[in-house]
N, C-alpha and C positions, 0 to 999 in steps of 0.2 A: 394560491398560484402566484408564481414569481411575476412581477409586473415590470415591464421595460419602459424606458423613456422612448419618445417618438423616434429618435435617431436610430436606436437599435432595431425597432420594428421595421423601419424603412430599409434596413440592411439585411433582409431575410436571406438566409443561405440554406444550402442542403448539406446535411451531415449523415454519414453512414457510420454508426458505431459498431465496430466489429467485436464480437464477444464469443467466448467459449463457455463460460459458466455464469454469465449475467452480471459480472462485476460492473459492466458499463451501463446497466439499466438506469441507475440514478443519474448518470450524465445525459443519457438519452431523454429522460423525463425533463431534466432542467433545460436542455436545448429546445425541447418542444414548448416548454413554458415561456421561453424567450421568443417564441414566434417563428422558429425555424422549421424547415421540413426535415424530418428525422426518420431514418430507417434503422432498426436494430438488426444487424446481420449476424446470424447465429451459425456457429460451426462447432457443434457439440463433440465431446470425446465419445469414443465407442461405448463406454459403460453408461453414458447418459442417453443412449438410443435403444435401450432394451429394458424390459421388466418395469416395475413400478416407477423407477427413476425417470423413465422416458415420459410417462404421463405428467409427473411433477415438473420436469424440465419444460415441457410444452406449455405449461400454465404460466410460468414466470413472465411477467411483462404484458400478459394479455389485458386488453382494455386500456392500456397506458400508452403504448407506442406501436407503430407499425413494425411487424417482424417479418423477416425473410431469411431463407437459407443463404449463407454467404456464396455458395456455389452458383445459385441462381443469379445473384447480382454480378458475379464475375463473368458469367456468360453474356450478360448484356452491359458490360462495363462501359462500352463506348457511348452509351446513352447517359452515363453518369460522370462525364468528364469534369463538370463544374462542381461536383460534390467534394467535400472534405472527408477523407476516410480516417476515422479516429479509432486507433487500436487500444482496447483495454487490456492490460497485462501483456504478457509475451507468449504468443501462440500463433498458429497459422502462419508460420514464417515464410513458406513458399509463396503463399498468396500475397503476403505483404511485399515481398521482394519483386514479384511480378508487376504489381501496381507501380512500385517505385521505378522499375526499369522502363515502364511504358509512360512515365511522366505524369502519373496521377498525383493528386495532392494528398499525401499520406502523412499522418502524425502518429508517432509511437510505434512500438513493435519493431520487427525486422531482425536481421541476423545478428547485428552487433548487440542489441539490447537482449535478445534471447540468450546469447552466449554469456553475457555478464551475469544473468540470473541463474542459468541452468548448467553452465559448465564452469565449475569452480576452478579447475586447473587453468583454463584459459583466462578467467577473470583475474586470478592472482598473477599470471604472467603479464597481463596487461598493466596492472597497477604497479607491479614491482619494478618494471623498467623505468618508472618515474619516481621511485623512492618511497613508495608506500608498501609496508610489510605487515602481513598478518602475524598473530602470535604463533610461535613454533607449534607444529602439528605433525602427527604421525598417522599414516593410513593403515587400516587393518581390514582383513577379509572375514574375520570371525571374532566373536567375543572371547574365545579361549586365548587367542593371541594377545588381545588387548588386556586381559586380566593379568597375564604374565608381565606385560610391560608396566601396568599400574603398580603391581606389587614391587617391581624393581625401582619405581620412582614414587614411593609412598608418601613423600613429603611435598609433592606438587599436585595442585588442583587442576583438573582438566574438564573440558566440556565435550559432550558427545554430539557429533553432527553426522547424520547419514549422508553419503555421497549421492544417494538416489532417494526419491520419496518426498513427502511434504516437509516443509521447514519446521512445522510444529512438532515433529518427532525429535528435534534437538532436545537434549537433556542438559540442564544447567544445575549442578548440585547447589543446594541451599546453604549448606554448612559454610560458615565463614573461615574456620580454621582449615588450611590446605590439606592436612593429613586426614581430617574428618571428611572433607569434601571428596578426597580420593576414595575413602572407604564407601561413601555414599554412591559414588559412580560405579564402583565394583559391584555393589548390591544391585544397582540398576541393570548392569550388563548381564548378570546372572539370570535375571528375570525377563530380559528384553526379548521380544518375539520378532523384532524387525530383521528381515533378511537382506543381505546385500552388503557391499563395502561401506565403511564409515571412517571418519577421522576422529582422533582425540586431539583437541586443541587446548594448549595451555591457557588456563584462565588468568586473565590480567585484571588487577585491581585498578579501578579508575571510574571515570564517568562516561557512560555510553550515550551517544546521541547520533543524529542523522543530519547531514547537511546536503542540500540539493541546489544545484545551479542549473539555470535554464540557458540554453545556447540557441543562437540564431545564426545559421550559416557558419558555425564554428566559433562565434564570438560570444562570450558570457554576457548576459543581459540582466540577470535577476538571480537572487538567492534567498532561500528561506531555510529555517531549521525546524525540525520536528522532534519532540521529545515524547516518547510513547511508553506505555506499559503493555507487555505482551501476554501476560498470564490472565487466566479466566477469573480468578477469585480475588477478593479484597486482600490488601497487603501484598499483592503480587504473588499469590500462592496458586497452586494448581498447575494445569498443563498450559502450554503455549497455545494461543488462539490467533496468532498473527498480530493483532492489535486490539486490545480491549478498550483503550482510549488514548488520545494524544492531544498535545498542544502544538500549535504551529504559529510561527512569528517570523517576520521579515528580518533578514540580517544583511549588512553591507557586503558587497562583493569583496571588499578588501579586509574583512575581519579575519582573524587568525583561523577560525574554524573552516573557512572557505580557502583561504590562502595556502594553508599547510596540508590540505587534504585534496578536495576536488581541484583546487587551483594548480596542483602539481601536474594534473592531467591535461591542462589546457593545450599543450602542443599537439596531443593526439586528436582532440576534438577539432582543432583548427585544420589539421591535415585531412580529416574526414569531412570538413565543412558541415559538421553535425548540427542538426536542428532537433531539439528535444530536451529531455531532462537527463541530468547526470547526478546521481546521488552517491553517498557513501555513508555507511554505518561505521563508526569508529569509536575507540575508547581513548579518551584523554587521560593518560596515566602518568605516574611519577617518572617513568622512564621513557616518556615520549608518546607518540601517537601510534596506536595499533589498529590497522585496518581490519574490519570484520567482513563486510559484504557490500555489494552494490547490485542493483537490479535494473536500473534505467527503465522502469515500467510506469506506465500511466494508470492510475486508478487505485493505488493503495490508499489507506484511510486518510493520509495527510492531504491528498489532493481535494477530496470533498471539503475537508476542513479549510483549506486555503481558499478555494473558489467560493464556498458558501459564506465564509465568515470575513475574509480579508479583501478579496478582489472587489474593486469598485467598478469593474468592467464585466459585462456578460461573458459567460463561458465561451459562447460561440465566437465572439469577437476576439477573445484572447487566443484561442486555438487558430483561427483563420489568420490573424496577424502574425503569429509565429511562423506559420507555413509560408505566408506571402512575403515575409521579411520586413514587416512594418511594426512589429511589436514594440510597445513602450510601456513599461511596468506602471501600474496604478493600483497600489494596495494600501489598505488602511494600517494605521498603527495599532498596537495592542496585541491581543492574543486570540486565536481561535481555539475552541475546544470541540473535540469530536468524540462521541460516545457510542459504542456498539451496544445495541439492544438485541437480545436473543430470546428465543423460546427454548423449550427443552430439546435435547438432542434426539433426532429421529422422530420428532413430532409430525403427525400427518398434517396435510394442508387443509385449507378451507376455514381457518379461524379468522374471525373479524379483527381488523386493526382499526382502532378508533382514536381520533385526535381532532382538536379544533381546526377548522378549515384554514385559519390564518397561520397555523403552525406548519402547514404542508411545505412551505418554501424552505423550512429549516431541516427537512428530512431528506435522506439519501436512501432510496429504496434498493433492496437487494433481492430478497426472496418474496416478492410481492406481485399480486395481480389485482385487477379490478373487475367486478361483475355487478351489474345493476347499481352502479354508483357506490358500491361498498369495496373498500380495500380489504384484501384477504391474504393470508399466508399461503404460499404455494406448496410448502413441504419438500422443496428440492434440496435445500442445504442440509447435509447430514448433521452438522454441528448446531443447527438451529438459528443461524444468523438471520435476522430479519431486516434490520435497517440501521442507519446511523442517524444520530441527532447532533446538530451543530449549533454552536452559539459563540458570540463574541464578547470580550470584556477587555477593559484597558489594563487589567492586571490578570494574572493567572487565576487568582482566587475568585474574581468576579466572573471571569469566563466560565469557571467551573460551577459557580452558583447558578449562572444562567442556563447552562446545559442541563443541570439536574432539574431545574424548574420545568424545562421543556419536556425532559424525559418522563417526568411524573404525569404528564398529560397525554402520553402515548400509551395506549392500553391494548394488550392482546393476551391470550391465555399463556400462562407459565413465563411471562416476561421476566427478565432479569438483566442486570447491568451492574457495573462497578460504580460505587458511590464514594470512593476514597481518593479521588484525583487531587484533592487539596490537602491531603494529610501528609505528615512528614515523619511518621513513625515506622517506616519501612525503608530498606536501603535504596530501592529504586525510585523513591519519591521524585516525581518530575520537578516539584518546587525546589527540593534540595539539589537536584542535578543542575537546574538553571542557575541557582546561586553559585554553585561550584564552577560552572563554566564561565560565569561573569568574573568570579574571583581569580581564575587562572588566565583571564584575558583572551578567551576564545571568542567571546561575543561582546 
């Protein structure tokens, strides 16, 4: 269990972590371990309230933190005026905006953040007015139209991105030669079963990374960078899983990666008097910077990495100080490494999760509950995600060595995870990307 110093215990606060799919469970557990009063406020999607998924959904977090329906808490919200409402990811927008309008202490989520993640047209319009541009793209309603287009532009490589649906349905051809990548994408489209509109975006050669800036009442106060690998299997093969592992490290607010990307958006955040996170995925290419996406969401894998490995201040105090306008960054040097551990897809719940007690403070729970003192998988996550393991090192290599050592001591049936985060024999190697960003003067 995470142990606080006396000062933090004396500053016990109340947090309501609002979740749709339990991404915020790990934060709720950490806040509990810090000695705060915590409620996990659930607002499930319709598909999670019926059939076998409903039973699995109801299990997640049991025995770990107090759980309530978000609607119940909203009905008695006047009794929760002193609480900090912490949104994981972007969902329940109306509820978020209601609380904001009534003067509650809300962090994360809301209309702006939701539109940045889920409305690509609005996101691009937002960044383009400040000089950030995405690679050229064309929208299609059907694969047949796209195939005609690809055949007419056979020497250009493109990436497939659905306008609706999960981001992991994005398809990035693996062939390095543009014409071969074009053919690979055509084969994918012929076999693709996804329905709905999509875009083909020109693939740009360069170094992909993510820079995130924290704002307090519209002013930038802190920045860090995350370099992640998004595919399930070693050497970055297989399908996208959101984030298989990542490295996080602090960067100066005046570094090139911040100045020329999120830094261009400062006027907008000042006008909004925005408090929260603003990120940008981008490619540092030979022909400049190409914007990919932004989500302004709290809770993606880099945040447990940052808070577990680099923050020298408790999670509760950081969130409260950002909301209250008193935040002062206090983060360690070096690198955080975060590693996704999964069971097999579609695995039923009820499997034991074993680890040494002292390792518990390095774990970020996802699809977990506790019964009779035993940690168990709930079987809710269809992709089999169970938890994240976190570790620090003063180099990327030592951070990876430490996270693998910890992962080896966490056991549950069918466990698997990437073990190649320190290798350099694949194009998306984080070590090589870090070296390239340093050489180009971005960090």
